[in-house]
All heavy atoms as a GROMACS GRO file, in nm:
protein
  614
    1MET      N    1  -1.463   5.190  15.522
    1MET     CA    2  -1.524   5.063  15.552
    1MET      C    3  -1.513   4.975  15.426
    1MET      O    4  -1.533   5.022  15.317
    1MET     CB    5  -1.671   5.083  15.591
    1MET     CG    6  -1.744   4.953  15.615
    1MET     SD    7  -1.914   4.984  15.668
    1MET     CE    8  -1.902   4.920  15.828
    2PRO      N    9  -1.483   4.845  15.445
    2PRO     CA   10  -1.469   4.759  15.326
    2PRO      C   11  -1.603   4.742  15.255
    2PRO      O   12  -1.709   4.746  15.314
    2PRO     CB   13  -1.429   4.624  15.386
    2PRO     CG   14  -1.395   4.645  15.528
    2PRO     CD   15  -1.454   4.776  15.567
    3VAL      N   16  -1.590   4.728  15.125
    3VAL     CA   17  -1.706   4.701  15.043
    3VAL      C   18  -1.733   4.552  15.049
    3VAL      O   19  -1.640   4.470  15.043
    3VAL     CB   20  -1.679   4.746  14.897
    3VAL    CG1   21  -1.796   4.711  14.808
    3VAL    CG2   22  -1.649   4.896  14.894
    4ALA      N   23  -1.860   4.514  15.059
    4ALA     CA   24  -1.897   4.373  15.064
    4ALA      C   25  -1.851   4.302  14.936
    4ALA      O   26  -1.846   4.364  14.830
    4ALA     CB   27  -2.046   4.358  15.083
    5SER      N   28  -1.824   4.174  14.948
    5SER     CA   29  -1.794   4.091  14.831
    5SER      C   30  -1.927   4.069  14.759
    5SER      O   31  -2.003   3.981  14.801
    5SER     CB   32  -1.734   3.960  14.872
    5SER     OG   33  -1.616   3.975  14.944
    6PRO      N   34  -1.959   4.148  14.656
    6PRO     CA   35  -2.094   4.138  14.600
    6PRO      C   36  -2.132   4.004  14.546
    6PRO      O   37  -2.247   3.960  14.556
    6PRO     CB   38  -2.091   4.243  14.487
    6PRO     CG   39  -1.948   4.269  14.459
    6PRO     CD   40  -1.874   4.237  14.584
    7GLN      N   41  -2.037   3.928  14.495
    7GLN     CA   42  -2.068   3.799  14.438
    7GLN      C   43  -2.100   3.695  14.544
    7GLN      O   44  -2.176   3.604  14.519
    7GLN     CB   45  -1.951   3.752  14.353
    7GLN     CG   46  -1.981   3.628  14.269
    7GLN     CD   47  -1.866   3.595  14.178
    7GLN    OE1   48  -1.755   3.643  14.194
    7GLN    NE2   49  -1.892   3.513  14.079
    8HIS      N   50  -2.044   3.711  14.666
    8HIS     CA   51  -2.058   3.610  14.766
    8HIS      C   52  -2.124   3.660  14.896
    8HIS      O   53  -2.146   3.580  14.986
    8HIS     CB   54  -1.922   3.549  14.802
    8HIS     CG   55  -1.853   3.491  14.684
    8HIS    ND1   56  -1.894   3.376  14.623
    8HIS    CD2   57  -1.745   3.533  14.615
    8HIS    CE1   58  -1.818   3.348  14.521
    8HIS    NE2   59  -1.726   3.440  14.512
    9ALA      N   60  -2.152   3.790  14.906
    9ALA     CA   61  -2.212   3.844  15.029
    9ALA      C   62  -2.338   3.766  15.065
    9ALA      O   63  -2.420   3.734  14.979
    9ALA     CB   64  -2.240   3.990  15.013
   10ASP      N   65  -2.350   3.736  15.191
   10ASP     CA   66  -2.464   3.663  15.246
   10ASP      C   67  -2.475   3.518  15.201
   10ASP      O   68  -2.580   3.457  15.221
   10ASP     CB   69  -2.596   3.739  15.218
   10ASP     CG   70  -2.598   3.873  15.289
   10ASP    OD1   71  -2.552   3.882  15.406
   10ASP    OD2   72  -2.647   3.971  15.229
   11HIS      N   73  -2.371   3.465  15.140
   11HIS     CA   74  -2.372   3.323  15.104
   11HIS      C   75  -2.380   3.244  15.235
   11HIS      O   76  -2.315   3.280  15.334
   11HIS     CB   77  -2.244   3.286  15.027
   11HIS     CG   78  -2.244   3.147  14.975
   11HIS    ND1   79  -2.218   3.039  15.055
   11HIS    CD2   80  -2.266   3.099  14.851
   11HIS    CE1   81  -2.226   2.930  14.984
   11HIS    NE2   82  -2.255   2.964  14.858
   12PRO      N   83  -2.462   3.140  15.240
   12PRO     CA   84  -2.480   3.065  15.365
   12PRO      C   85  -2.348   3.017  15.428
   12PRO      O   86  -2.336   3.018  15.551
   12PRO     CB   87  -2.566   2.948  15.325
   12PRO     CG   88  -2.644   2.997  15.204
   12PRO     CD   89  -2.549   3.092  15.133
   13ALA      N   90  -2.251   2.982  15.348
   13ALA     CA   91  -2.122   2.936  15.403
   13ALA      C   92  -2.050   3.051  15.472
   13ALA      O   93  -1.989   3.033  15.576
   13ALA     CB   94  -2.037   2.875  15.295
   14LEU      N   95  -2.057   3.169  15.414
   14LEU     CA   96  -1.988   3.285  15.475
   14LEU      C   97  -2.061   3.332  15.599
   14LEU      O   98  -1.997   3.370  15.699
   14LEU     CB   99  -1.978   3.400  15.374
   14LEU     CG  100  -1.890   3.372  15.252
   14LEU    CD1  101  -1.889   3.495  15.162
   14LEU    CD2  102  -1.750   3.332  15.293
   15VAL      N  103  -2.192   3.325  15.598
   15VAL     CA  104  -2.270   3.360  15.717
   15VAL      C  105  -2.237   3.261  15.831
   15VAL      O  106  -2.222   3.303  15.946
   15VAL     CB  107  -2.422   3.365  15.684
   15VAL    CG1  108  -2.505   3.381  15.810
   15VAL    CG2  109  -2.451   3.475  15.584
   16ALA      N  110  -2.230   3.133  15.797
   16ALA     CA  111  -2.198   3.032  15.896
   16ALA      C  112  -2.057   3.050  15.952
   16ALA      O  113  -2.034   3.038  16.073
   16ALA     CB  114  -2.212   2.891  15.837
   17LEU      N  115  -1.963   3.081  15.865
   17LEU     CA  116  -1.824   3.106  15.910
   17LEU      C  117  -1.819   3.225  16.001
   17LEU      O  118  -1.758   3.223  16.107
   17LEU     CB  119  -1.732   3.125  15.791
   17LEU     CG  120  -1.587   3.161  15.823
   17LEU    CD1  121  -1.521   3.050  15.906
   17LEU    CD2  122  -1.510   3.191  15.698
   18GLY      N  123  -1.887   3.333  15.963
   18GLY     CA  124  -1.890   3.454  16.044
   18GLY      C  125  -1.953   3.427  16.182
   18GLY      O  126  -1.902   3.475  16.285
   19ALA      N  127  -2.057   3.349  16.184
   19ALA     CA  128  -2.124   3.315  16.312
   19ALA      C  129  -2.029   3.233  16.399
   19ALA      O  130  -2.026   3.251  16.521
   19ALA     CB  131  -2.254   3.241  16.285
   20ALA      N  132  -1.955   3.141  16.336
   20ALA     CA  133  -1.862   3.056  16.412
   20ALA      C  134  -1.750   3.142  16.472
   20ALA      O  135  -1.708   3.120  16.586
   20ALA     CB  136  -1.805   2.948  16.321
   21ILE      N  137  -1.701   3.238  16.394
   21ILE     CA  138  -1.597   3.327  16.444
   21ILE      C  139  -1.649   3.408  16.560
   21ILE      O  140  -1.584   3.420  16.666
   21ILE     CB  141  -1.545   3.419  16.331
   21ILE    CG1  142  -1.468   3.337  16.227
   21ILE    CG2  143  -1.458   3.533  16.386
   21ILE    CD1  144  -1.436   3.409  16.097
   22ARG      N  145  -1.768   3.464  16.542
   22ARG     CA  146  -1.826   3.546  16.649
   22ARG      C  147  -1.848   3.464  16.778
   22ARG      O  148  -1.814   3.510  16.887
   22ARG     CB  149  -1.957   3.606  16.605
   22ARG     CG  150  -2.019   3.699  16.708
   22ARG     CD  151  -2.144   3.769  16.652
   22ARG     NE  152  -2.188   3.872  16.741
   22ARG     CZ  153  -2.268   3.854  16.846
   22ARG    NH1  154  -2.313   3.733  16.874
   22ARG    NH2  155  -2.303   3.956  16.921
   23GLN      N  156  -1.901   3.344  16.760
   23GLN     CA  157  -1.925   3.259  16.879
   23GLN      C  158  -1.795   3.224  16.952
   23GLN      O  159  -1.789   3.231  17.074
   23GLN     CB  160  -2.000   3.132  16.839
   23GLN     CG  161  -2.036   3.043  16.955
   23GLN     CD  162  -2.130   3.112  17.055
   23GLN    OE1  163  -2.218   3.188  17.016
   23GLN    NE2  164  -2.108   3.088  17.182
   24ALA      N  165  -1.695   3.189  16.875
   24ALA     CA  166  -1.565   3.154  16.935
   24ALA      C  167  -1.506   3.278  17.005
   24ALA      O  168  -1.447   3.268  17.113
   24ALA     CB  169  -1.468   3.100  16.830
   25ARG      N  170  -1.521   3.395  16.944
   25ARG     CA  171  -1.470   3.517  17.002
   25ARG      C  172  -1.542   3.548  17.135
   25ARG      O  173  -1.478   3.581  17.234
   25ARG     CB  174  -1.489   3.633  16.903
   25ARG     CG  175  -1.453   3.768  16.958
   25ARG     CD  176  -1.466   3.876  16.853
   25ARG     NE  177  -1.599   3.898  16.803
   25ARG     CZ  178  -1.696   3.967  16.868
   25ARG    NH1  179  -1.670   4.016  16.990
   25ARG    NH2  180  -1.814   3.985  16.812
   26LEU      N  181  -1.672   3.532  17.135
   26LEU     CA  182  -1.747   3.558  17.257
   26LEU      C  183  -1.713   3.457  17.367
   26LEU      O  184  -1.706   3.494  17.485
   26LEU     CB  185  -1.897   3.555  17.228
   26LEU     CG  186  -1.948   3.668  17.140
   26LEU    CD1  187  -2.095   3.648  17.107
   26LEU    CD2  188  -1.923   3.804  17.201
   27GLU      N  189  -1.689   3.332  17.329
   27GLU     CA  190  -1.647   3.232  17.426
   27GLU      C  191  -1.512   3.269  17.491
   27GLU      O  192  -1.490   3.241  17.609
   27GLU     CB  193  -1.636   3.094  17.361
   27GLU     CG  194  -1.770   3.032  17.326
   27GLU     CD  195  -1.758   2.907  17.245
   27GLU    OE1  196  -1.645   2.855  17.225
   27GLU    OE2  197  -1.863   2.859  17.196
   28LYS      N  198  -1.425   3.329  17.413
   28LYS     CA  199  -1.294   3.371  17.464
   28LYS      C  200  -1.304   3.506  17.534
   28LYS      O  201  -1.204   3.553  17.590
   28LYS     CB  202  -1.193   3.384  17.348
   28LYS     CG  203  -1.163   3.256  17.278
   28LYS     CD  204  -1.074   3.169  17.361
   28LYS     CE  205  -1.038   3.043  17.282
   28LYS     NZ  206  -0.943   2.963  17.355
   29ARG      N  207  -1.420   3.568  17.529
   29ARG     CA  208  -1.445   3.697  17.594
   29ARG      C  209  -1.350   3.804  17.545
   29ARG      O  210  -1.291   3.879  17.627
   29ARG     CB  211  -1.440   3.684  17.745
   29ARG     CG  212  -1.547   3.591  17.797
   29ARG     CD  213  -1.533   3.575  17.947
   29ARG     NE  214  -1.623   3.469  17.991
   29ARG     CZ  215  -1.721   3.484  18.079
   29ARG    NH1  216  -1.740   3.601  18.135
   29ARG    NH2  217  -1.798   3.383  18.111
   30ILE      N  218  -1.333   3.812  17.412
   30ILE     CA  219  -1.252   3.920  17.357
   30ILE      C  220  -1.340   4.001  17.263
   30ILE      O  221  -1.434   3.952  17.203
   30ILE     CB  222  -1.124   3.866  17.284
   30ILE    CG1  223  -1.158   3.772  17.171
   30ILE    CG2  224  -1.031   3.801  17.383
   30ILE    CD1  225  -1.038   3.728  17.092
   31SER      N  226  -1.304   4.125  17.250
   31SER     CA  227  -1.380   4.214  17.163
   31SER      C  228  -1.347   4.187  17.017
   31SER      O  229  -1.241   4.130  16.986
   31SER     CB  230  -1.351   4.359  17.199
   31SER     OG  231  -1.217   4.392  17.164
   32GLN      N  232  -1.432   4.237  16.933
   32GLN     CA  233  -1.407   4.224  16.788
   32GLN      C  234  -1.280   4.302  16.754
   32GLN      O  235  -1.199   4.257  16.673
   32GLN     CB  236  -1.526   4.283  16.712
   32GLN     CG  237  -1.523   4.254  16.566
   32GLN     CD  238  -1.649   4.306  16.499
   32GLN    OE1  239  -1.662   4.426  16.483
   32GLN    NE2  240  -1.739   4.215  16.464
   33GLU      N  241  -1.262   4.417  16.818
   33GLU     CA  242  -1.143   4.497  16.793
   33GLU      C  243  -1.016   4.422  16.834
   33GLU      O  244  -0.916   4.423  16.762
   33GLU     CB  245  -1.154   4.630  16.869
   33GLU     CG  246  -1.039   4.724  16.841
   33GLU     CD  247  -1.059   4.860  16.903
   33GLU    OE1  248  -1.162   4.881  16.974
   33GLU    OE2  249  -0.975   4.946  16.880
   34GLU      N  250  -1.020   4.354  16.948
   34GLU     CA  251  -0.905   4.277  16.995
   34GLU      C  252  -0.875   4.160  16.899
   34GLU      O  253  -0.761   4.131  16.869
   34GLU     CB  254  -0.926   4.226  17.137
   34GLU     CG  255  -0.811   4.144  17.193
   34GLU     CD  256  -0.679   4.219  17.202
   34GLU    OE1  257  -0.679   4.345  17.206
   34GLU    OE2  258  -0.574   4.152  17.203
   35LEU      N  259  -0.980   4.091  16.856
   35LEU     CA  260  -0.960   3.981  16.763
   35LEU      C  261  -0.899   4.033  16.632
   35LEU      O  262  -0.807   3.972  16.576
   35LEU     CB  263  -1.092   3.908  16.734
   35LEU     CG  264  -1.084   3.794  16.632
   35LEU    CD1  265  -0.983   3.688  16.675
   35LEU    CD2  266  -1.221   3.735  16.607
   36ALA      N  267  -0.949   4.144  16.584
   36ALA     CA  268  -0.894   4.204  16.462
   36ALA      C  269  -0.744   4.236  16.481
   36ALA      O  270  -0.662   4.206  16.394
   36ALA     CB  271  -0.972   4.328  16.425
   37HIS      N  272  -0.712   4.294  16.595
   37HIS     CA  273  -0.573   4.326  16.625
   37HIS      C  274  -0.486   4.202  16.628
   37HIS      O  275  -0.380   4.197  16.565
   37HIS     CB  276  -0.566   4.402  16.758
   37HIS     CG  277  -0.426   4.430  16.802
   37HIS    ND1  278  -0.345   4.524  16.741
   37HIS    CD2  279  -0.351   4.375  16.901
   37HIS    CE1  280  -0.226   4.524  16.801
   37HIS    NE2  281  -0.229   4.436  16.900
   38ARG      N  282  -0.530   4.100  16.699
   38ARG     CA  283  -0.452   3.975  16.710
   38ARG      C  284  -0.439   3.907  16.574
   38ARG      O  285  -0.341   3.839  16.550
   38ARG     CB  286  -0.523   3.878  16.807
   38ARG     CG  287  -0.520   3.921  16.950
   38ARG     CD  288  -0.592   3.820  17.038
   38ARG     NE  289  -0.602   3.866  17.176
   38ARG     CZ  290  -0.656   3.792  17.270
   38ARG    NH1  291  -0.697   3.670  17.249
   38ARG    NH2  292  -0.664   3.842  17.395
   39SER      N  293  -0.538   3.924  16.487
   39SER     CA  294  -0.536   3.860  16.356
   39SER      C  295  -0.468   3.946  16.250
   39SER      O  296  -0.456   3.902  16.135
   39SER     CB  297  -0.682   3.835  16.310
   39SER     OG  298  -0.752   3.760  16.402
   40GLU      N  299  -0.432   4.067  16.286
   40GLU     CA  300  -0.373   4.163  16.193
   40GLU      C  301  -0.470   4.190  16.077
   40GLU      O  302  -0.432   4.196  15.959
   40GLU     CB  303  -0.236   4.116  16.142
   40GLU     CG  304  -0.138   4.099  16.254
   40GLU     CD  305  -0.002   4.047  16.208
   40GLU    OE1  306   0.012   4.010  16.091
   40GLU    OE2  307   0.090   4.049  16.291
   41ILE      N  308  -0.596   4.209  16.112
   41ILE     CA  309  -0.702   4.238  16.017
   41ILE      C  310  -0.769   4.366  16.062
   41ILE      O  311  -0.792   4.387  16.181
   41ILE     CB  312  -0.805   4.122  16.010
   41ILE    CG1  313  -0.738   3.997  15.950
   41ILE    CG2  314  -0.929   4.160  15.932
   41ILE    CD1  315  -0.823   3.874  15.955
   42ASP      N  316  -0.805   4.453  15.968
   42ASP     CA  317  -0.875   4.576  16.003
   42ASP      C  318  -1.006   4.543  16.074
   42ASP      O  319  -1.077   4.450  16.036
   42ASP     CB  320  -0.902   4.655  15.874
   42ASP     CG  321  -0.966   4.788  15.903
   42ASP    OD1  322  -0.893   4.883  15.930
   42ASP    OD2  323  -1.092   4.795  15.895
   43ARG      N  324  -1.042   4.621  16.176
   43ARG     CA  325  -1.160   4.593  16.255
   43ARG      C  326  -1.287   4.597  16.171
   43ARG      O  327  -1.379   4.514  16.185
   43ARG     CB  328  -1.175   4.690  16.374
   43ARG     CG  329  -1.281   4.642  16.474
   43ARG     CD  330  -1.366   4.752  16.532
   43ARG     NE  331  -1.417   4.850  16.443
   43ARG     CZ  332  -1.531   4.837  16.371
   43ARG    NH1  333  -1.604   4.729  16.377
   43ARG    NH2  334  -1.569   4.934  16.293
   44SER      N  335  -1.299   4.689  16.079
   44SER     CA  336  -1.419   4.696  15.996
   44SER      C  337  -1.426   4.575  15.900
   44SER      O  338  -1.538   4.526  15.872
   44SER     CB  339  -1.428   4.827  15.917
   44SER     OG  340  -1.318   4.840  15.832
   45TYR      N  341  -1.312   4.525  15.856
   45TYR     CA  342  -1.310   4.405  15.773
   45TYR      C  343  -1.354   4.287  15.857
   45TYR      O  344  -1.432   4.200  15.810
   45TYR     CB  345  -1.172   4.384  15.714
   45TYR     CG  346  -1.162   4.268  15.618
   45TYR    CD1  347  -1.239   4.264  15.503
   45TYR    CD2  348  -1.072   4.166  15.640
   45TYR    CE1  349  -1.230   4.157  15.415
   45TYR    CE2  350  -1.061   4.058  15.552
   45TYR     CZ  351  -1.140   4.056  15.440
   45TYR     OH  352  -1.131   3.951  15.351
   46MET      N  353  -1.307   4.280  15.984
   46MET     CA  354  -1.346   4.172  16.073
   46MET      C  355  -1.497   4.173  16.095
   46MET      O  356  -1.562   4.070  16.093
   46MET     CB  357  -1.274   4.182  16.208
   46MET     CG  358  -1.308   4.072  16.306
   46MET     SD  359  -1.256   3.910  16.252
   46MET     CE  360  -1.078   3.925  16.274
   47SER      N  361  -1.552   4.292  16.112
   47SER     CA  362  -1.697   4.308  16.127
   47SER      C  363  -1.770   4.251  16.005
   47SER      O  364  -1.867   4.177  16.019
   47SER     CB  365  -1.734   4.454  16.148
   47SER     OG  366  -1.873   4.469  16.151
   48SER      N  367  -1.720   4.283  15.887
   48SER     CA  368  -1.782   4.234  15.764
   48SER      C  369  -1.770   4.082  15.752
   48SER      O  370  -1.864   4.017  15.703
   48SER     CB  371  -1.713   4.298  15.642
   48SER     OG  372  -1.742   4.436  15.637
   49ILE      N  373  -1.661   4.027  15.796
   49ILE     CA  374  -1.644   3.880  15.794
   49ILE      C  375  -1.746   3.818  15.886
   49ILE      O  376  -1.814   3.720  15.848
   49ILE     CB  377  -1.501   3.839  15.836
   49ILE    CG1  378  -1.399   3.883  15.726
   49ILE    CG2  379  -1.492   3.689  15.859
   49ILE    CD1  380  -1.253   3.868  15.771
   50GLU      N  381  -1.758   3.870  16.007
   50GLU     CA  382  -1.853   3.814  16.104
   50GLU      C  383  -1.998   3.821  16.055
   50GLU      O  384  -2.079   3.740  16.091
   50GLU     CB  385  -1.839   3.882  16.240
   50GLU     CG  386  -1.720   3.836  16.319
   50GLU     CD  387  -1.724   3.882  16.464
   50GLU    OE1  388  -1.823   3.941  16.509
   50GLU    OE2  389  -1.623   3.856  16.535
   51ARG      N  390  -2.026   3.921  15.971
   51ARG     CA  391  -2.164   3.936  15.922
   51ARG      C  392  -2.188   3.861  15.790
   51ARG      O  393  -2.295   3.862  15.734
   51ARG     CB  394  -2.194   4.085  15.898
   51ARG     CG  395  -2.213   4.162  16.029
   51ARG     CD  396  -2.245   4.307  16.006
   51ARG     NE  397  -2.127   4.378  15.962
   51ARG     CZ  398  -2.113   4.443  15.848
   51ARG    NH1  399  -2.212   4.453  15.764
   51ARG    NH2  400  -1.999   4.504  15.817
   52GLY      N  401  -2.084   3.789  15.740
   52GLY     CA  402  -2.099   3.713  15.617
   52GLY      C  403  -2.097   3.798  15.493
   52GLY      O  404  -2.143   3.752  15.387
   53GLN      N  405  -2.040   3.916  15.502
   53GLN     CA  406  -2.037   4.007  15.388
   53GLN      C  407  -1.906   3.998  15.309
   53GLN      O  408  -1.897   4.054  15.200
   53GLN     CB  409  -2.053   4.153  15.438
   53GLN     CG  410  -2.189   4.179  15.502
   53GLN     CD  411  -2.300   4.167  15.404
   53GLN    OE1  412  -2.301   4.234  15.299
   53GLN    NE2  413  -2.395   4.078  15.432
   54GLN      N  414  -1.807   3.930  15.366
   54GLN     CA  415  -1.677   3.917  15.300
   54GLN      C  416  -1.641   3.771  15.281
   54GLN      O  417  -1.681   3.685  15.363
   54GLN     CB  418  -1.567   3.984  15.383
   54GLN     CG  419  -1.578   4.133  15.395
   54GLN     CD  420  -1.551   4.206  15.263
   54GLN    OE1  421  -1.486   4.151  15.175
   54GLN    NE2  422  -1.602   4.326  15.251
   55ASN      N  423  -1.566   3.745  15.180
   55ASN     CA  424  -1.515   3.612  15.150
   55ASN      C  425  -1.366   3.613  15.182
   55ASN      O  426  -1.285   3.636  15.094
   55ASN     CB  427  -1.542   3.579  15.002
   55ASN     CG  428  -1.506   3.438  14.966
   55ASN    OD1  429  -1.484   3.356  15.053
   55ASN    ND2  430  -1.504   3.410  14.838
   56PRO      N  431  -1.329   3.590  15.309
   56PRO     CA  432  -1.188   3.600  15.347
   56PRO      C  433  -1.106   3.488  15.285
   56PRO      O  434  -1.153   3.376  15.268
   56PRO     CB  435  -1.189   3.591  15.500
   56PRO     CG  436  -1.313   3.510  15.527
   56PRO     CD  437  -1.412   3.548  15.422
   57GLY      N  438  -0.980   3.522  15.257
   57GLY     CA  439  -0.888   3.419  15.206
   57GLY      C  440  -0.848   3.322  15.316
   57GLY      O  441  -0.868   3.350  15.436
   58ILE      N  442  -0.791   3.212  15.277
   58ILE     CA  443  -0.751   3.110  15.370
   58ILE      C  444  -0.648   3.162  15.470
   58ILE      O  445  -0.653   3.125  15.590
   58ILE     CB  446  -0.700   2.982  15.300
   58ILE    CG1  447  -0.682   2.866  15.399
   58ILE    CG2  448  -0.571   3.006  15.222
   58ILE    CD1  449  -0.808   2.815  15.459
   59ALA      N  450  -0.558   3.250  15.427
   59ALA     CA  451  -0.458   3.305  15.520
   59ALA      C  452  -0.528   3.385  15.629
   59ALA      O  453  -0.491   3.375  15.746
   59ALA     CB  454  -0.358   3.391  15.445
   60SER      N  455  -0.630   3.461  15.594
   60SER     CA  456  -0.705   3.538  15.694
   60SER      C  457  -0.778   3.446  15.789
   60SER      O  458  -0.779   3.469  15.909
   60SER     CB  459  -0.805   3.633  15.625
   60SER     OG  460  -0.738   3.731  15.552
   61VAL      N  461  -0.840   3.343  15.736
   61VAL     CA  462  -0.914   3.247  15.820
   61VAL      C  463  -0.818   3.182  15.919
   61VAL      O  464  -0.849   3.166  16.038
   61VAL     CB  465  -0.987   3.144  15.734
   61VAL    CG1  466  -1.046   3.033  15.820
   61VAL    CG2  467  -1.097   3.210  15.652
   62LEU      N  468  -0.699   3.145  15.871
   62LEU     CA  469  -0.602   3.079  15.960
   62LEU      C  470  -0.548   3.175  16.066
   62LEU      O  471  -0.526   3.134  16.180
   62LEU     CB  472  -0.489   3.019  15.877
   62LEU     CG  473  -0.530   2.899  15.788
   62LEU    CD1  474  -0.413   2.856  15.702
   62LEU    CD2  475  -0.588   2.788  15.871
   63ARG      N  476  -0.532   3.302  16.029
   63ARG     CA  477  -0.485   3.401  16.129
   63ARG      C  478  -0.594   3.424  16.233
   63ARG      O  479  -0.563   3.437  16.354
   63ARG     CB  480  -0.450   3.535  16.060
   63ARG     CG  481  -0.318   3.533  15.989
   63ARG     CD  482  -0.263   3.672  15.960
   63ARG     NE  483  -0.361   3.766  15.909
   63ARG     CZ  484  -0.385   3.792  15.779
   63ARG    NH1  485  -0.314   3.728  15.686
   63ARG    NH2  486  -0.474   3.880  15.742
   64ILE      N  487  -0.720   3.426  16.191
   64ILE     CA  488  -0.830   3.442  16.287
   64ILE      C  489  -0.834   3.323  16.381
   64ILE      O  490  -0.846   3.338  16.501
   64ILE     CB  491  -0.964   3.460  16.212
   64ILE    CG1  492  -0.966   3.595  16.139
   64ILE    CG2  493  -1.082   3.451  16.309
   64ILE    CD1  494  -1.080   3.610  16.037
   65ALA      N  495  -0.825   3.203  16.323
   65ALA     CA  496  -0.825   3.080  16.407
   65ALA      C  497  -0.712   3.085  16.508
   65ALA      O  498  -0.730   3.054  16.628
   65ALA     CB  499  -0.817   2.959  16.319
   66ALA      N  500  -0.592   3.120  16.463
   66ALA     CA  501  -0.477   3.125  16.555
   66ALA      C  502  -0.501   3.228  16.664
   66ALA      O  503  -0.469   3.203  16.782
   66ALA     CB  504  -0.350   3.159  16.478
   67ALA      N  505  -0.560   3.342  16.631
   67ALA     CA  506  -0.589   3.445  16.730
   67ALA      C  507  -0.692   3.395  16.831
   67ALA      O  508  -0.693   3.440  16.947
   67ALA     CB  509  -0.638   3.572  16.662
   68LEU      N  510  -0.779   3.305  16.787
   68LEU     CA  511  -0.879   3.245  16.876
   68LEU      C  512  -0.827   3.123  16.950
   68LEU      O  513  -0.898   3.062  17.029
   68LEU     CB  514  -1.004   3.206  16.794
   68LEU     CG  515  -1.087   3.322  16.740
   68LEU    CD1  516  -1.187   3.272  16.637
   68LEU    CD2  517  -1.156   3.395  16.852
   69GLU      N  518  -0.702   3.089  16.922
   69GLU     CA  519  -0.632   2.974  16.982
   69GLU      C  520  -0.702   2.843  16.951
   69GLU      O  521  -0.717   2.756  17.038
   69GLU     CB  522  -0.616   2.996  17.134
   69GLU     CG  523  -0.532   3.117  17.166
   69GLU     CD  524  -0.524   3.147  17.313
   69GLU    OE1  525  -0.616   3.111  17.390
   69GLU    OE2  526  -0.419   3.208  17.354
   70ILE      N  527  -0.749   2.832  16.826
   70ILE     CA  528  -0.806   2.707  16.775
   70ILE      C  529  -0.744   2.683  16.639
   70ILE      O  530  -0.681   2.770  16.581
   70ILE     CB  531  -0.960   2.711  16.767
   70ILE    CG1  532  -1.007   2.825  16.675
   70ILE    CG2  533  -1.023   2.725  16.906
   70ILE    CD1  534  -1.160   2.829  16.656
   71THR      N  535  -0.762   2.561  16.588
   71THR     CA  536  -0.708   2.533  16.454
   71THR      C  537  -0.804   2.580  16.348
   71THR      O  538  -0.924   2.602  16.374
   71THR     CB  539  -0.687   2.380  16.436
   71THR    OG1  540  -0.816   2.316  16.442
   71THR    CG2  541  -0.595   2.323  16.545
   72GLY      N  542  -0.754   2.594  16.229
   72GLY     CA  543  -0.837   2.633  16.117
   72GLY      C  544  -0.946   2.529  16.094
   72GLY      O  545  -1.060   2.564  16.065
   73SER      N  546  -0.909   2.403  16.108
   73SER     CA  547  -1.010   2.298  16.084
   73SER      C  548  -1.119   2.302  16.194
   73SER      O  549  -1.235   2.276  16.162
   73SER     CB  550  -0.946   2.160  16.078
   73SER     OG  551  -0.874   2.130  16.195
   74GLU      N  552  -1.084   2.336  16.317
   74GLU     CA  553  -1.185   2.347  16.422
   74GLU      C  554  -1.278   2.462  16.391
   74GLU      O  555  -1.400   2.450  16.410
   74GLU     CB  556  -1.120   2.367  16.557
   74GLU     CG  557  -1.223   2.373  16.670
   74GLU     CD  558  -1.163   2.389  16.807
   74GLU    OE1  559  -1.040   2.375  16.824
   74GLU    OE2  560  -1.241   2.418  16.901
   75LEU      N  561  -1.222   2.572  16.346
   75LEU     CA  562  -1.308   2.689  16.313
   75LEU      C  563  -1.403   2.652  16.202
   75LEU      O  564  -1.524   2.683  16.209
   75LEU     CB  565  -1.220   2.808  16.272
   75LEU     CG  566  -1.294   2.934  16.238
   75LEU    CD1  567  -1.385   2.982  16.351
   75LEU    CD2  568  -1.196   3.045  16.201
   76LEU      N  569  -1.356   2.586  16.098
   76LEU     CA  570  -1.443   2.546  15.988
   76LEU      C  571  -1.545   2.445  16.033
   76LEU      O  572  -1.661   2.449  15.988
   76LEU     CB  573  -1.361   2.494  15.871
   76LEU     CG  574  -1.273   2.599  15.801
   76LEU    CD1  575  -1.189   2.534  15.691
   76LEU    CD2  576  -1.356   2.713  15.744
   77ALA      N  577  -1.507   2.356  16.123
   77ALA     CA  578  -1.603   2.257  16.175
   77ALA      C  579  -1.713   2.324  16.253
   77ALA      O  580  -1.828   2.286  16.247
   77ALA     CB  581  -1.531   2.153  16.263
   78ARG      N  582  -1.677   2.430  16.327
   78ARG     CA  583  -1.775   2.505  16.402
   78ARG      C  584  -1.878   2.571  16.307
   78ARG      O  585  -1.991   2.592  16.344
   78ARG     CB  586  -1.707   2.615  16.485
   78ARG     CG  587  -1.638   2.565  16.606
   78ARG     CD  588  -1.563   2.682  16.672
   78ARG     NE  589  -1.511   2.647  16.800
   78ARG     CZ  590  -1.545   2.706  16.913
   78ARG    NH1  591  -1.632   2.806  16.916
   78ARG    NH2  592  -1.491   2.668  17.028
   79ALA      N  593  -1.829   2.604  16.186
   79ALA     CA  594  -1.918   2.666  16.087
   79ALA      C  595  -2.006   2.562  16.022
   79ALA      O  596  -2.096   2.597  15.946
   79ALA     CB  597  -1.834   2.741  15.982
   80GLN      N  598  -1.979   2.435  16.048
   80GLN     CA  599  -2.057   2.324  15.990
   80GLN      C  600  -2.064   2.332  15.839
   80GLN      O  601  -2.169   2.319  15.779
   80GLN     CB  602  -2.194   2.318  16.053
   80GLN     CG  603  -2.192   2.298  16.200
   80GLN     CD  604  -2.331   2.293  16.261
   80GLN    OE1  605  -2.428   2.277  16.194
   80GLN    NE2  606  -2.336   2.307  16.392
   81LEU      N  607  -1.946   2.356  15.780
   81LEU     CA  608  -1.939   2.364  15.632
   81LEU      C  609  -1.924   2.228  15.571
   81LEU      O  610  -1.862   2.142  15.616
   81LEU     CB  611  -1.821   2.452  15.593
   81LEU     CG  612  -1.829   2.594  15.643
   81LEU    CD1  613  -1.703   2.670  15.607
   81LEU    CD2  614  -1.948   2.667  15.586
   0.00000   0.00000   0.00000
């Protein structure tokens, strides 16, 4: 299981991003495992991202957005950052 990003874990921006990813995933009715697969991200890492425990890089965020069939900017807007 990935280790949390200790410096940034639970940062409000990461928690908001994780919540936005989870909400978009649930709207699309796909499992976390399926989203991880589509994004080419390990499922446990995806879980950590959704919980605001990881600080994903922009490439990961863009892959997640593409897997959700939305733009990166829409995903970030959903996070209200």
